C-alpha positions as CSV (number, residue, x, y, z in Angstrom):
1,M,73.2,128.4,71.4
2,S,73.6,129.1,75.0
3,D,76.2,131.5,76.2
4,T,78.4,129.9,78.8
5,G,80.5,133.1,79.3
6,P,84.0,133.9,78.2
7,T,86.7,131.2,78.6
8,D,89.7,132.2,80.6
9,P,92.7,131.2,78.5
10,V,94.9,130.8,81.6
11,D,92.4,128.3,83.1
12,E,92.2,126.6,79.7
13,A,95.9,126.2,79.5
14,L,96.3,125.1,83.1
15,D,93.5,122.5,82.7
16,G,95.4,120.9,79.8
17,D,94.5,117.7,78.1
18,D,91.6,115.8,79.8
19,D,93.8,112.7,79.6
20,E,96.3,114.2,81.9
21,R,94.5,114.3,85.2
22,V,95.3,113.0,88.7
23,G,93.6,109.8,89.4
24,L,93.2,107.7,92.6
25,E,96.0,105.5,91.5
26,H,98.3,108.4,91.8
27,G,97.8,108.3,95.6
28,A,98.2,104.6,96.1
29,G,101.9,104.6,96.7
30,G,103.0,102.6,93.7
31,A,104.5,103.4,90.3
32,A,101.9,106.0,89.4
33,T,102.6,107.8,92.7
34,R,106.3,107.8,92.0
35,D,105.7,109.1,88.5
36,L,103.5,111.9,89.7
37,V,106.0,112.9,92.3
38,S,109.1,112.9,90.0
39,E,107.4,114.3,86.9
40,V,105.2,117.0,88.5
41,L,105.5,117.6,92.2
42,T,109.3,117.7,92.6
43,A,110.5,118.4,89.0
44,G,111.3,122.0,89.7
45,F,113.1,121.7,93.0
46,P,116.8,122.5,93.2
47,A,119.3,119.8,94.1
48,D,119.5,119.2,97.8
49,D,122.5,118.4,100.1
50,A,120.7,115.5,101.8
51,T,122.4,112.1,102.0
52,V,119.0,110.7,101.1
53,G,116.8,113.3,99.5
54,L,113.8,113.9,97.2
55,A,115.3,112.0,94.2
56,D,115.7,108.9,96.3
57,R,111.9,108.7,97.2
58,D,112.7,106.8,100.4
59,D,110.6,106.8,103.6
60,G,112.4,109.9,104.8
61,A,115.3,112.3,104.1
62,V,118.7,112.0,105.7
63,I,120.5,115.3,106.4
64,P,124.0,115.3,107.7
65,V,124.5,117.5,110.7
66,G,128.1,117.3,111.9
67,D,128.7,113.6,112.5
68,R,125.0,112.9,113.0
69,N,122.3,111.7,110.6
70,L,119.2,113.7,111.0
71,V,116.1,112.0,109.5
72,V,113.0,113.9,108.5
73,T,109.7,112.4,107.2
74,T,106.1,113.6,106.7
75,D,102.8,112.0,105.9
76,S,99.1,112.9,105.6
77,H,96.6,110.4,106.8
78,V,93.1,110.0,105.3
79,I,91.2,106.8,106.2
80,Q,87.6,105.6,106.2
81,P,86.4,104.6,108.7
82,P,88.6,106.7,111.0
83,F,87.9,104.3,113.9
84,F,88.5,100.6,113.3
85,P,89.3,97.4,115.2
86,G,92.8,97.7,116.6
87,G,93.2,101.5,116.1
88,D,92.1,104.7,114.6
89,I,93.4,107.6,112.5
90,G,95.3,109.0,115.5
91,R,97.2,105.8,116.2
92,L,97.8,105.4,112.5
93,A,99.2,108.9,112.1
94,V,101.8,108.6,114.9
95,S,102.7,105.0,114.1
96,G,103.1,105.7,110.4
97,T,105.5,108.6,110.9
98,V,107.4,106.8,113.7
99,N,107.8,103.8,111.5
100,D,109.0,105.8,108.5
101,L,111.7,107.2,110.7
102,A,112.5,103.8,112.2
103,V,113.0,102.0,108.8
104,M,115.5,104.7,107.9
105,G,117.5,103.8,111.1
106,A,116.1,106.6,113.2
107,T,114.6,104.6,116.0
108,D,115.5,107.6,118.3
109,V,112.5,109.8,117.6
110,R,113.3,113.4,118.7
111,A,110.0,115.2,117.8
112,L,106.7,115.0,116.0
113,T,104.5,117.7,114.6
114,S,100.7,117.4,114.0
115,A,98.5,119.3,111.6
116,V,94.8,118.5,111.8
117,V,92.3,119.5,109.1
118,V,88.7,119.1,110.4
119,E,85.3,119.4,108.7
120,A,82.9,121.8,110.2
121,N,80.2,120.0,112.3
122,Y,82.7,117.2,113.1
123,P,81.9,115.9,116.7
124,K,84.3,117.2,119.3
125,A,84.0,113.8,121.1
126,K,85.5,112.0,118.0
127,L,88.2,114.6,117.7
128,R,89.1,114.2,121.4
129,R,89.3,110.5,120.9
130,V,91.7,111.0,118.0
131,A,93.9,113.3,120.1
132,E,93.9,110.9,123.1
133,S,94.9,108.0,120.8
134,M,97.8,110.1,119.3
135,A,99.0,110.9,122.9
136,A,98.9,107.2,123.9
137,T,100.7,106.1,120.8
138,C,103.4,108.8,121.4
139,E,103.9,107.4,124.9
140,E,104.3,103.9,123.5
141,A,106.9,105.2,120.9
142,D,108.7,107.4,123.5
143,A,108.0,110.4,121.2
144,A,106.3,113.7,121.7
145,V,104.3,116.1,119.5
146,V,106.0,119.5,120.0
147,T,104.1,121.8,117.6
148,G,101.3,121.7,115.1
149,D,98.5,123.4,113.2
150,T,94.7,123.3,113.1
151,K,92.4,124.2,110.2
152,V,88.6,123.9,109.9
153,M,87.0,123.5,106.5
154,G,83.4,124.0,105.4
155,H,81.0,121.1,105.7
156,G,81.6,118.8,102.7
157,E,85.0,120.4,101.8
158,V,87.0,117.6,103.6
159,D,86.0,114.1,104.6
160,G,85.7,114.3,108.4
161,V,89.3,114.7,109.6
162,V,92.8,114.6,108.0
163,V,95.9,114.3,110.1
164,N,99.4,115.2,108.9
165,T,102.4,114.3,111.0
166,T,106.0,115.1,110.5
167,G,108.8,113.4,112.4
168,V,112.4,114.1,113.2
169,G,114.9,111.5,114.4
170,V,118.5,110.6,114.7
171,A,120.2,107.6,113.1
172,E,123.6,106.2,113.9
173,H,123.3,103.9,110.9
174,V,121.1,104.8,107.9
175,T,119.2,101.9,106.4
176,P,117.9,103.1,103.0
177,D,115.7,101.0,100.7
178,S,118.5,100.9,98.2
179,G,120.9,99.2,100.5
180,L,120.4,95.5,99.7
181,S,123.3,93.3,98.5
182,P,123.2,89.8,97.0
183,N,122.8,87.1,99.7
184,D,121.2,89.5,102.2
185,V,118.5,87.7,104.2
186,I,115.0,89.1,103.9
187,I,113.2,89.2,107.2
188,V,109.6,90.3,107.9
189,T,108.9,91.3,111.5
190,G,105.3,89.9,111.7
191,S,102.2,88.6,110.0
192,I,101.0,90.4,106.9
193,G,97.6,91.6,105.6
194,Q,95.9,92.2,108.9
195,H,95.4,96.0,108.6
196,G,94.0,96.1,105.1
197,I,91.7,93.1,105.5
198,S,90.3,94.2,108.9
199,L,89.7,97.8,107.8
200,L,88.0,96.7,104.6
201,A,85.8,94.3,106.6
202,E,84.8,97.1,109.0
203,R,84.1,99.6,106.2
204,E,81.9,97.2,104.3
205,G,80.3,95.5,107.3
206,I,81.5,92.1,106.2
207,E,81.5,89.3,108.8
208,F,84.3,86.7,108.2
209,G,83.7,84.7,111.4
210,A,87.1,85.8,112.7
211,D,88.4,88.3,115.1
212,L,90.2,90.5,112.6
213,S,92.1,93.5,113.9
214,S,94.6,96.0,112.5
215,D,98.3,95.5,113.3
216,V,98.9,99.3,113.5
217,Q,101.7,100.0,116.0
218,P,104.9,102.0,116.3
219,L,107.9,99.8,115.5
220,N,110.9,101.9,116.6
221,D,111.4,99.9,119.8
222,L,111.4,96.6,117.9
223,L,113.7,97.8,115.1
224,A,116.1,99.3,117.7
225,E,116.7,95.7,118.9
226,A,117.7,94.6,115.4
227,L,120.1,97.5,115.1
228,A,121.5,96.9,118.5
229,V,122.6,93.3,117.7
230,A,123.6,93.8,114.1
231,G,124.4,97.5,113.5
232,E,125.7,98.1,110.0
233,D,124.9,94.5,109.0
234,V,121.2,95.7,108.7
235,N,121.5,97.0,105.2
236,A,118.0,98.0,104.3
237,M,114.6,98.4,105.9
238,K,111.1,99.3,104.6
239,D,107.5,99.3,106.0
240,P,105.1,97.5,103.6
241,T,102.2,99.9,103.8
242,R,99.8,100.8,101.0
243,M,101.1,98.3,98.3
244,G,101.7,95.6,100.8
245,L,104.7,93.3,101.0
246,A,104.7,92.9,97.2
247,G,105.1,96.6,96.7
248,A,107.9,97.0,99.3
249,L,109.9,94.0,98.0
250,N,109.7,95.3,94.4
251,E,110.8,98.7,95.5
252,L,113.7,97.3,97.5
253,A,114.8,95.1,94.5
254,D,114.5,97.9,92.0
255,K,116.4,100.6,94.0
256,S,119.1,98.1,95.1
257,G,119.7,96.7,91.7
258,V,119.2,93.1,92.9
259,G,116.6,90.4,92.6
260,I,114.7,89.0,95.6
261,E,113.7,85.4,96.0
262,I,110.9,84.7,98.5
263,R,109.6,81.3,99.8
264,E,105.8,81.7,100.0
265,E,105.5,79.1,102.7
266,R,107.8,81.1,105.0
267,V,105.8,84.3,104.9
268,P,103.5,84.6,108.0
269,V,99.9,85.1,106.9
270,P,97.1,84.6,109.4
271,S,94.5,82.0,108.4
272,D,91.7,84.5,108.7
273,V,93.5,86.9,106.4
274,K,94.0,84.1,103.9
275,G,90.3,83.1,104.1
276,A,89.1,86.7,103.8
277,G,91.5,87.4,100.9
278,E,90.2,84.3,99.0
279,M,86.6,85.4,99.6
280,L,87.3,88.9,98.3
281,G,89.7,88.0,95.6
282,L,92.6,89.9,97.3
283,D,96.2,88.8,97.6
284,P,97.5,89.2,101.1
285,F,100.9,90.1,99.6
286,Q,99.3,93.2,98.1
287,I,97.3,94.3,101.2
288,A,98.4,97.2,103.4
289,N,100.2,96.7,106.7
290,E,100.8,99.2,109.4
291,G,102.7,97.3,112.1
292,V,105.3,95.2,110.0
293,A,108.7,96.0,108.7
294,V,110.9,94.3,106.1
295,L,114.6,94.0,106.7
296,G,117.6,93.1,104.5
297,V,120.3,91.7,106.8
298,A,123.8,90.4,106.0
299,P,123.7,86.6,106.2
300,T,126.3,86.5,109.0
301,A,123.9,88.5,111.3
302,A,120.6,87.2,110.2
303,E,120.2,84.6,113.0
304,D,121.0,87.1,115.7
305,V,118.6,89.7,114.2
306,L,115.8,87.1,114.0
307,A,116.4,86.0,117.6
308,A,116.3,89.6,118.8
309,L,113.1,90.3,117.0
310,R,111.4,87.2,118.3
311,D,112.4,88.0,121.8
312,H,110.4,91.3,121.5
313,P,106.6,91.2,122.0
314,K,106.0,92.9,118.7
315,G,108.3,90.5,116.8
316,A,107.1,87.1,118.0
317,E,106.1,86.1,114.5
318,A,109.2,87.4,112.7
319,A,110.5,85.2,109.9
320,A,113.3,84.9,107.4
321,V,111.4,84.6,104.1
322,G,114.0,84.8,101.4
323,K,117.2,86.5,100.2
324,A,118.5,89.0,97.7
325,I,120.1,87.4,94.6
326,D,122.4,88.6,91.8
327,D,119.8,87.7,89.2
328,H,116.3,88.8,88.0
329,H,117.5,92.4,88.9
330,G,114.7,94.7,90.0
331,R,112.2,91.8,90.3
332,V,110.8,89.5,93.0
333,V,110.7,85.8,92.4
334,L,108.1,83.9,94.5
335,D,108.7,80.2,95.1
336,T,105.1,78.9,95.6
337,G,106.3,75.3,96.4
338,L,104.8,74.3,93.0
339,G,107.0,76.5,90.9
340,N,108.2,80.1,90.6
341,R,106.5,83.2,89.4
342,Y,107.2,86.9,89.6
343,L,105.6,88.7,92.5
344,R,104.6,92.0,90.9
345,E,103.8,95.3,92.5
346,P,100.1,96.0,91.9
347,A,99.4,98.6,89.3
348,K,96.9,100.3,91.6
349,E,95.7,99.8,95.2
350,P,93.9,96.5,95.2
351,A,91.2,97.7,97.7
352,P,89.7,101.1,98.4
353,R,92.0,103.5,100.3
354,I,92.9,101.9,103.6
355,C,95.6,104.1,105.1
């Protein structure tokens, strides 16, 4: 019998049952992520005074400061490949954080932070390209990185480069993902599925015979237009990132205690995304987006919001795709034109990590 050395009882206790391990599905942004966060990562935190806080699991926290709503959000970005058609990890990091602020109503971005973790031997030219991309995207979003941190890990201890960004903004009107009411019109600001499909094609070297490109972009200027014309009639907003439109709609329905009815034919899906999705067995409704937002708008203001979005270069393909209903609470009903079915949130990320 070989002697493997003494077993540390503390390590043994901390390791726990082999069945209770963190899996990739816990980082995919769906139900498994929410369970991990609520049951493990935030279970011991004291109650907060935020208007929207940890327990709400929204895109950011809302902290009352006098008569203002301060919105704070943070995100870590890991993506392969880090450079892809339409963007890179730097543009993704700034856009993702700006958009998390914007869908909370904080289109006025006051400051960003940037923490970069780099693998030893990573080419400086690539790191410079990431930094330049972040700077350009900040200029587009009228935002600025005001502080940050840098760490270098040993070769093989991190996959190339990881970027964390935190954002702070101010919202006159907060738009949480729990704010939908029956009859609210559901609007998407653009075509879905482009980011995930284009990134997957780049990673796997697949040629679809189409000019696929990620939609990654900051949306605060676009969403500011919607808020300018409708104000408090914009009841909820969310960006459909890792779990796609299906995940965002299910979360909106669940948190708001309503059902959502979607007309499939009204959802803008590019033909090349449809074709690539069919080839790969992927549903565009479940594919990540990085330049699209979902809005829930009071029916009296929906036409004005839609017109304002379409007048903006980033919202030319905006569409009203359905409505919130007082039925099928917490679920999304998809009208396919041939019948109805539930549009479910995927149990795990349908493609390898793409944001």
